[in-house]
C-alpha positions as CSV (number, residue, x, y, z in Angstrom):
1,M,-41.7,-67.8,21.1
2,K,-42.7,-71.8,19.7
3,Y,-39.6,-72.3,17.5
4,K,-40.3,-75.4,15.1
5,Q,-37.0,-75.2,13.9
6,I,-33.4,-74.3,14.6
7,V,-30.4,-73.6,12.7
8,C,-26.5,-72.6,13.5
9,I,-25.2,-70.0,11.0
10,D,-21.8,-68.6,12.0
11,D,-19.3,-66.1,9.9
12,L,-20.2,-67.5,6.7
13,V,-17.5,-65.3,4.8
14,R,-15.4,-66.0,7.2
15,Q,-13.2,-69.6,5.9
16,D,-11.0,-69.9,8.8
17,F,-11.0,-71.4,12.1
18,E,-14.0,-74.0,10.3
19,K,-13.3,-76.7,12.7
20,A,-14.1,-74.7,16.3
21,K,-17.3,-74.0,15.0
22,T,-18.6,-77.0,14.0
23,F,-16.9,-78.7,17.0
24,F,-19.3,-76.8,19.5
25,Y,-22.6,-77.4,17.4
26,N,-21.3,-81.0,17.4
27,L,-21.4,-80.6,21.1
28,V,-24.9,-78.7,21.4
29,R,-26.3,-81.3,19.0
30,E,-28.0,-84.3,21.1
31,P,-28.3,-81.6,24.0
32,I,-30.9,-79.9,21.8
33,F,-32.5,-82.3,20.8
34,Q,-33.3,-84.7,23.9
35,A,-34.2,-81.1,25.6
36,T,-36.7,-80.0,22.5
37,A,-36.6,-83.3,19.5
38,L,-35.8,-80.2,17.6
39,S,-32.3,-81.1,15.2
40,L,-29.5,-78.4,15.2
41,G,-29.2,-79.4,11.2
42,E,-25.4,-79.1,9.8
43,S,-23.8,-75.5,9.3
44,P,-24.8,-74.4,5.5
45,R,-21.4,-73.1,5.1
46,F,-20.9,-76.8,3.5
47,K,-22.4,-76.6,0.0
48,G,-24.9,-79.9,0.1
49,S,-24.8,-80.1,3.4
50,A,-27.9,-81.0,6.0
51,H,-29.0,-77.5,7.1
52,N,-32.5,-76.4,8.4
53,L,-32.4,-73.4,6.3
54,K,-34.9,-74.0,3.3
55,K,-34.0,-75.9,-0.1
56,G,-31.9,-73.6,-2.3
57,F,-29.7,-72.1,0.2
58,D,-26.1,-72.0,-1.5
59,P,-23.3,-70.8,0.6
60,T,-21.3,-70.1,-2.8
61,V,-24.3,-67.2,-3.9
62,F,-24.3,-65.6,-0.8
63,L,-20.8,-65.4,-1.2
64,S,-21.0,-63.8,-4.4
65,L,-23.5,-61.5,-3.7
66,L,-21.1,-60.0,-1.7
67,D,-19.0,-56.3,-2.0
68,S,-15.9,-57.2,-0.7
69,P,-14.4,-61.0,-0.6
70,L,-13.0,-60.0,2.9
71,W,-14.0,-60.9,5.9
72,Q,-13.1,-58.2,8.1
73,E,-14.3,-55.6,4.9
74,N,-18.2,-57.1,5.8
75,Y,-17.6,-57.7,9.6
76,F,-20.2,-55.1,10.5
77,G,-22.0,-55.3,7.5
78,V,-23.4,-57.0,4.6
79,C,-24.7,-55.5,1.4
80,S,-28.8,-55.5,1.0
81,A,-28.1,-58.3,-1.6
82,A,-26.5,-61.0,0.8
83,K,-28.7,-60.5,3.7
84,D,-32.0,-60.5,1.7
85,Y,-31.0,-63.6,0.4
86,L,-30.3,-65.2,3.6
87,V,-32.8,-64.5,5.9
88,Q,-35.2,-65.5,2.8
89,H,-34.1,-68.8,3.3
90,I,-34.3,-68.7,7.0
91,P,-37.9,-70.3,8.1
92,E,-40.2,-68.9,10.0
93,K,-40.1,-69.6,14.0
94,T,-36.5,-70.4,14.1
95,L,-33.9,-70.3,16.8
96,V,-30.4,-69.2,15.0
97,I,-27.4,-71.0,17.0
98,S,-24.0,-69.5,16.2
99,Y,-20.4,-69.8,17.8
100,E,-18.7,-66.1,17.3
101,M,-21.3,-64.3,15.7
102,P,-20.3,-61.6,13.7
103,V,-21.6,-58.1,13.6
104,W,-23.6,-58.4,10.3
105,L,-25.2,-61.4,11.3
106,E,-26.2,-60.6,14.3
107,N,-27.7,-57.4,13.3
108,I,-29.5,-59.0,10.0
109,L,-31.3,-61.6,12.9
110,S,-32.4,-59.1,15.2
111,E,-34.0,-56.2,12.6
112,S,-35.5,-59.5,10.9
113,G,-37.1,-60.6,14.5
114,I,-35.2,-64.2,14.0
115,D,-34.0,-65.0,17.8
116,F,-30.4,-66.1,18.3
117,I,-28.1,-67.8,20.6
118,D,-24.2,-67.0,20.3
119,I,-21.9,-69.1,22.1
120,R,-18.1,-68.4,22.5
121,I,-15.0,-69.5,24.9
122,S,-15.7,-67.6,27.7
123,P,-12.1,-65.0,28.1
124,I,-11.9,-66.2,31.5
125,R,-9.0,-69.0,31.0
126,F,-6.9,-69.7,34.4
127,A,-9.9,-72.0,35.7
128,R,-9.5,-75.4,36.2
129,D,-11.7,-75.9,33.1
130,L,-13.1,-72.8,30.4
131,Y,-16.5,-71.4,30.7
132,I,-18.6,-70.4,28.2
133,V,-20.0,-67.2,27.5
134,L,-24.0,-67.0,25.6
135,K,-25.0,-63.9,24.3
136,S,-29.1,-63.3,22.5
137,N,-31.0,-60.8,21.3
138,N,-34.6,-62.7,23.5
139,S,-34.7,-60.5,26.6
140,K,-36.4,-63.8,28.0
141,I,-33.9,-66.5,27.0
142,L,-31.2,-63.9,28.8
143,K,-33.6,-64.5,31.8
144,R,-33.8,-67.5,32.4
145,L,-29.9,-67.9,31.6
146,D,-29.3,-65.5,34.6
147,K,-29.9,-68.7,37.6
148,Y,-26.6,-70.4,36.0
149,Q,-24.9,-66.7,35.6
150,V,-20.9,-67.8,37.2
151,K,-20.5,-65.5,40.3
152,E,-17.5,-63.5,41.1
153,E,-17.3,-64.5,44.3
154,E,-15.6,-68.2,41.9
155,L,-14.1,-66.8,40.2
156,R,-11.6,-65.0,42.6
157,L,-11.6,-68.7,44.0
158,E,-10.3,-69.8,41.3
159,S,-7.8,-66.9,40.8
160,A,-7.0,-67.5,44.2
161,L,-5.7,-71.8,43.4
162,A,-4.0,-70.5,40.2
163,T,-2.1,-67.4,42.6
164,A,-1.2,-70.1,45.2
165,Y,-0.1,-72.8,42.0
166,A,1.7,-69.9,41.3
167,R,3.6,-68.5,43.9
168,N,5.3,-72.0,44.2
169,K,7.5,-71.7,41.6
170,V,9.8,-68.6,40.9
171,E,8.9,-65.1,41.1
172,P,9.2,-63.3,37.4
173,D,11.7,-60.9,37.4
174,V,9.9,-58.1,36.7
175,E,10.0,-54.3,38.2
176,G,7.7,-53.3,40.2
177,N,5.0,-50.8,38.5
178,G,6.1,-52.4,35.4
179,L,3.5,-52.0,32.1
180,V,3.4,-55.5,30.6
181,F,1.9,-54.8,26.9
182,I,0.2,-58.1,25.4
183,G,1.1,-58.6,22.1
184,Q,-2.2,-60.7,19.6
185,T,-1.8,-61.8,16.3
186,A,-2.0,-59.0,13.9
187,E,-5.6,-60.1,12.6
188,D,-8.5,-61.3,14.6
189,A,-12.1,-60.5,14.6
190,S,-11.9,-58.6,18.3
191,L,-9.2,-55.9,16.4
192,V,-11.6,-55.2,13.4
193,D,-13.1,-51.7,13.5
194,E,-16.1,-50.5,11.4
195,S,-14.2,-49.4,8.2
196,G,-12.8,-53.1,8.1
197,R,-9.3,-53.0,9.4
198,F,-7.7,-54.1,12.0
199,K,-6.5,-52.3,14.8
200,S,-2.4,-51.8,15.5
201,I,-0.4,-49.9,18.4
202,D,0.1,-47.4,15.7
203,D,-3.3,-45.9,16.1
204,Y,-2.8,-45.4,19.9
205,D,-1.0,-42.4,21.9
206,L,0.9,-45.3,24.4
207,S,3.7,-42.5,25.6
208,S,1.0,-41.0,27.9
209,L,0.1,-44.6,29.6
210,I,3.3,-45.8,29.6
211,G,5.3,-42.9,31.4
212,N,8.1,-43.6,33.3
213,R,7.5,-46.9,33.9
214,P,9.3,-50.3,33.5
215,L,8.1,-51.0,29.7
216,Y,7.7,-55.6,29.1
217,Y,6.0,-56.9,25.7
218,L,4.7,-60.3,25.9
219,A,4.5,-61.2,22.2
220,H,1.9,-63.6,21.3
221,P,3.1,-67.1,20.7
222,L,1.5,-67.4,17.1
223,A,2.3,-64.2,16.2
224,G,5.5,-64.4,14.6
225,E,6.9,-61.2,12.2
226,H,4.4,-59.2,13.5
227,S,5.7,-60.0,17.2
228,E,8.5,-58.0,16.1
229,N,7.0,-54.7,14.4
230,E,4.9,-54.4,17.5
231,Y,7.9,-54.9,20.2
232,R,9.7,-52.6,17.6
233,K,7.7,-49.7,17.3
234,L,6.7,-50.0,21.2
235,S,11.4,-49.5,21.0
236,E,10.7,-46.2,19.1
237,L,9.1,-45.0,22.2
238,T,10.6,-45.9,25.5
239,Q,12.7,-49.0,26.8
240,V,11.2,-52.4,26.2
241,K,12.5,-55.9,27.3
242,K,10.7,-58.4,26.0
243,I,10.0,-61.2,28.7
244,D,8.5,-65.4,27.4
245,Y,6.9,-65.3,31.6
246,N,3.7,-67.6,31.1
247,I,1.0,-64.8,31.5
248,Y,-0.7,-66.4,34.6
249,N,2.6,-66.6,36.7
250,L,2.9,-62.4,35.8
251,M,-1.0,-62.0,36.9
252,A,-0.5,-63.6,40.2
253,S,2.9,-61.9,40.6
254,I,3.3,-60.0,44.6
255,R,4.8,-57.2,42.4
256,E,2.2,-54.4,41.2
257,I,2.1,-55.2,37.8
258,E,0.1,-53.5,35.1
259,F,-1.2,-55.2,31.7
260,L,-2.2,-53.4,28.7
261,A,-3.3,-54.7,25.6
262,I,-5.7,-53.4,22.1
263,S,-8.1,-56.0,23.0
264,S,-6.8,-59.1,23.8
265,G,-9.3,-60.7,26.5
266,A,-6.5,-61.4,29.3
267,I,-7.3,-57.8,29.8
268,Q,-10.8,-59.2,32.1
269,E,-8.9,-61.8,33.5
270,A,-6.2,-59.2,35.5
271,K,-8.7,-58.1,38.0
272,Y,-9.3,-61.8,39.3
273,F,-5.0,-61.4,40.2
274,N,-5.9,-57.5,42.1
275,K,-3.8,-56.4,38.6
276,K,-5.4,-53.2,36.4
277,G,-5.1,-54.6,33.2
278,T,-6.2,-51.5,30.2
279,H,-8.0,-52.0,26.8
280,L,-7.0,-49.8,24.0
281,F,-10.0,-51.1,21.8
282,R,-12.4,-53.3,23.5
283,P,-12.8,-57.5,23.5
284,V,-15.7,-59.0,21.6
285,A,-16.9,-61.2,24.3
286,Q,-17.6,-59.0,27.6
287,I,-18.2,-61.0,30.3
288,E,-20.4,-58.2,31.8
289,A,-22.4,-56.4,29.9
290,E,-25.9,-56.4,29.4
291,S,-26.1,-58.9,26.8
292,F,-24.2,-61.4,28.0
293,R,-24.1,-64.5,30.3
294,H,-21.1,-66.5,31.6
295,I,-21.9,-70.0,32.3
296,H,-20.2,-73.2,33.0
297,F,-19.2,-75.7,30.4
298,S,-20.8,-78.5,31.5
299,N,-24.2,-76.9,31.3
300,L,-23.8,-75.8,27.7
301,I,-23.8,-80.0,27.9
302,K,-27.0,-80.9,29.4
303,P,-30.3,-81.6,28.2
304,I,-32.2,-80.0,31.1
305,F,-30.3,-76.6,30.5
306,W,-31.2,-76.3,27.1
307,H,-35.0,-77.3,28.0
308,K,-35.3,-75.0,30.5
309,I,-33.9,-71.8,28.6
310,L,-35.6,-72.7,25.4
311,K,-38.9,-73.6,27.2
312,I,-40.4,-75.4,24.3
313,K,-43.5,-78.0,24.7
314,Q,-41.5,-80.8,25.1
315,A,-41.4,-83.4,27.8
316,K,-38.2,-83.0,30.6
317,P,-35.4,-85.2,29.0
318,I,-35.0,-88.6,30.4
319,I,-31.7,-87.8,32.8
320,D,-30.7,-84.0,33.1
321,G,-27.3,-84.6,31.6
322,L,-23.8,-86.4,31.8
323,P,-22.6,-86.8,35.7
324,N,-19.5,-84.9,36.8
325,L,-17.2,-83.9,33.9
326,Q,-13.3,-84.2,34.6
327,V,-11.0,-81.1,35.2
328,D,-9.7,-79.8,31.8
329,W,-12.5,-81.2,29.5
330,L,-13.5,-78.7,27.6
331,R,-9.9,-77.9,27.1
332,S,-9.2,-81.5,26.1
333,L,-12.2,-82.4,24.0
334,H,-11.5,-79.1,21.8
335,N,-7.5,-79.2,22.2
336,V,-7.2,-75.5,23.4
337,W,-5.1,-74.5,25.9
338,W,-3.6,-71.2,25.2
339,G,-1.1,-70.4,27.6
340,Y,-2.4,-72.7,30.5
341,A,-0.7,-75.9,29.7
342,Y,2.2,-74.2,30.2
343,F,1.2,-72.6,33.2
344,K,0.5,-76.0,35.0
345,K,3.1,-78.0,33.4
346,Q,5.9,-75.8,34.1
347,N,8.2,-77.9,36.3
348,C,5.9,-80.8,37.4
349,Y,7.5,-83.2,38.5
350,L,4.9,-85.9,38.3
351,D,5.4,-85.3,34.8
352,K,9.2,-85.7,35.0
353,E,9.3,-88.2,37.3
354,A,6.3,-90.8,34.5
355,F,8.6,-89.0,32.0
356,D,11.7,-90.8,33.7
357,I,9.7,-94.5,34.3
358,S,8.0,-94.3,31.6
359,G,12.3,-95.3,29.6
360,G,13.5,-91.6,30.6
361,N,16.1,-93.0,32.8
362,E,17.2,-95.4,30.4
363,L,16.7,-92.8,27.3
364,R,19.5,-90.4,29.2
365,G,21.8,-93.3,30.2
366,Q,21.5,-94.2,26.1
367,L,22.6,-90.4,24.9
368,T,25.4,-90.7,27.4
369,E,26.9,-94.0,26.0
370,L,26.3,-92.7,22.7
371,A,27.9,-89.2,23.7
372,E,31.1,-91.0,25.0
373,H,31.0,-93.1,22.3
374,I,31.4,-90.1,19.6
375,K,34.2,-88.4,22.1
376,G,35.9,-92.1,22.2
377,T,36.5,-91.7,18.5
378,S,37.0,-88.2,17.5
């Protein structure tokens, strides 16, 4: 199809993480423009923004048409009135670019014959930088993306680097044949089922999966009280030990450890460390699924990449893209590190020496003098 317009739309119902969504639109806006001469516009989630939907679209009107204000209850489908309102404001021959597209939007676009490309951060997060996962309902775009697909062998080479780094540190104190349950936050898109409720460990019979194996609980750092509830419920089934080891130190362990989670993306990483991982539910970004393509971040921000996958009749971009990017460039730009920051920085002598040289030694001396002064006056 010859696109005349490109629009960015995501989960307009969910108000959380709007900065993460607009971050990716800002990343690809200029590369897409250099490749196609088409402006991406702004997200229509902000009233009065310079979006590329038809004039008159109002996000507050769209939200007012919903049967429920809760994003999770709309995740798999919105009412006909909201659907019709959105579709009538999408121009003909439009391509939709989205970040973490919800199922309701995916269905609306596919049913209306509107092409989309959905952008997600890959669940593979142990490599030198983050990868990107793209999904599309256009088979021709998927076919063109095949040449950019990250090879399995590359992921295994990256995991080999991570394994070598991890095994140069202290081995986690877990038993062989142990089972690590990876905790999650209470609310996440990957936990929403078709009825609009969040899955939890209460929905599963874990006894048969655990068996007689040693069980460990690895809490999500942002789960708060929810992690305590998960731990308590697991404790009611069997003896369980809390651990706070880094996930990649565990995956790289020399011991035969298995991993279990409801829908955590970390489960998809386990196999690259030759570990078994089991999902109780499903992840939102399945890198091996037919409709997904796993690519390098560096390609996402290249004009030549968009020129080739969209095939819009436009002169080839003047430059293909930026020169080689430094390691962790997407992590740094987006400021998202998850467990990777601790994995890389734990016991890092370079950072310790840098701290000492930058005044750390002097600070220690001053603290020692202060402690001695306090002791002498007490």
